[in-house]
N, C-alpha and C positions, 0 to 999 in steps of 0.2 A: 707199303703202308697205304691204307685206303685213303682216297681223296679227302674224305671228311676229317680224318685224323691228321693227314699231312698239312692241311690248311691251318691246323691249330698249332703247328710247330714253327716257330720263328727263332732261329738261333740268336739273332741280334737282340730281339726283345728279351729273350730269356737271359742273355748275358748282362743286359742292363740291370735287370732286377736282382739277379744272383750276386753280381759283382758289387752293386751298390749296397745290398743288404749286408754282405760280408764286411765290406770296408766300414760301413757305418756302425756295425756291431763291434768290430775291433776298436774303432775310435772311442766307443762308449765304454768298453770293458777292458781293453788292453789285450795284447797278444797272449799273455800268460793265462788269463782267465778264459780267453777264447779257446786256447789249446787244451786246457783242462776240460772244458765243456765238450770239445770234440772227442777227447779220450773217453769221457763218460758215455757219450753217445755210441762210440765204438764198442764199449763194454756191453751194450745192450745186445749186440750180436753174439756175444759169448755167453756161456753158461754162468749164471749168477752164483750166489753163495752156495757152496756144496755142503749141505747138512750131513750127508752120509760120511764124507771124508773127515769132516771136523768132529763129528760125533765119535767116529772110530778112534781118532787120535786122542780125544779127551778120555774116552773109556779106557784106553791103554794106559794113559797117564794116571788115571785114578787107580788102576790096578797096581801100577808100579809104586805109586805113593803109599798106598795102603800096605804094600808088601815090604817096601824098603824105607819108607819115611820120606818126607819132602827133601831132606838134605842129602839123601843117598840116591834117590831115584834120578834117573837120567832118561826120561821119555822123549820121543820125537814130538816136536811142537806141531800143533794144528796148522794147516795151510793158510787159514785166515789170520791176517796180521794181528787184529785186535785180540782174538782168542789166544794166539801164540804169545803175545805180550803179557796177557793175564796169567797164563800158565808159568811163563818164565819168572814173573814177579813173585808168584807164590813159591816157586822152587828156591828163589833167592832168599826170601824172607821167612819162609816157613809159617806164614800167618795169613789169615784172610782179610785182615783190616785194610792193608794197602790196595786190595783189589777194587774197592769201591771207587776210589779216586781215579785209578787207571781206567776203569770202565766208563766213568763220566767223561774223562778227557777224550777217550777214543770215540764215544758217541757224539760229543760236540764237534770233533774234527770231521767225522764222516758226515754229520748233518750239514756242516758249513760247506763242505765240498759239494754235497748233493744240491743244496739250495742254490749255491752259486752257479752250478752247471745248468740247473733248470731255469734260473733267472736269465742267463745268457741267451738260451733259446727262446725264452719269453720275449726278451727285447728284440731278438731277430724277427719274431712273429709280428711285433708291432711295426718294425721298420720295413718289412717286405711290402706291405700294401702302399707304404709311402713311396717306395721306389717304383712300384707299379704305376702310381700317379705321375711320378717324374718321367717314366717312360712314355706315358700317355702324352704328356706335354712335349716330349721330344718328338713323338710321332707327328704331332700337329705342326711342328716346325718343318717337317719334310713335305708339306702340302704344296710348296712352290714347285711347279713342273720343271723338270730338267729339260734343257734344250733338245737333247737327243732322245727323249722319251715322250710317249703320248701322255697328255694331261690326265686322262682317265686312269691309266695304269699307275701313274705317280700318286694320284690322290687315293686310289684304292690301297696301294701298298702302305701309305702313311697312316690311313685309318686302321688298317689291319694291325700295324705295329702299335698304334695307340691303344686299341682294344685289347690286344694280347698281353701287353705289359701289365695292365690292370688285372687281367685274368691270372697271369702268372704270380703276381704279388699276392692275390687272395689264396691261390692254391698252395704256394710255398708256406704261407703263414699257417693255414688251417689243416694242411695235409702233411706238413713236415715239421715246422718249428714247434707249434703248440703240442702236437702229439709226442714229439721227442721229449719235450720238457716234462710232460705228464708221465711218460714212460720212465724217465730217470727218477722221478719222485717215487713212483710205485716200486721200481726195482730196489731202490735204496731202503724204503720202508719195509718191504718184505724181507730183505737181507738182514735188516736190523732186528726185526722180530725173531727171526730164526737164530741169530747170533745171541740175543739176550736169553732166549730159552735154553740154549746150550750152556751159556755162562751160569745161569741160575741152577741148572742141573749139576754142573761141576761143583759149585759152592755147596749145594745140598749134600753131595756125596762126600766131600771133604769134612763137612761139619759132623757127619755121622761117625766118621772114624778118623779123627785127627791123629797125626803121628809126627814124631820129631826124629832128627838124625843129623849127621854132619853135612856140611855144605856140598851141594852137587857140582858136577862139571856142567856148565850152562852152554846151551846151543843158542845161536843167534836167531832173532826173529826173521822169518822170511819176508 
């Protein structure tokens, strides 16, 4: 590591900011919400809503329904939970009316999870600079020279810790917490738009060619 970069790395200062931010965020949100936020952040590393797989599953379901009727068709459910629940509800009731309430409930649930996860990282972004300042104050407390160390060395180390904790707090807030919060919101909104487009397409296809039949064997929602 080049000297200019190694001088910017202080494990102790970083630990103060990270540990303080995590503990303060957990104290504000609780472990459950904090864990959900971490899972949402981890989901950003995976592929989001799969339009292709869900479109294919819904198209096959529409074909089966149009061929056998909703009470005889037994199609595979889409991988997306909300779309799978919508399809299962239609197969159970053989009518489109219950789908509106199902879709509203699933939208509200997804939005609540998304907003909550983004809020957790937003709070972490607010708290990180605070603990950067706390680390700065801690660094100033180390200005008293140690008997076995040179005064200049002790003072420079304390000032370095004080400065770096403030730097780490700002960087964690603006390069990690706030960007992750925004990314969760964007991913959730994009997924919801694609999900709604497929749900509208499914309803339009069923309205064109409604059919009736006996009750199907139902599969569980993934």
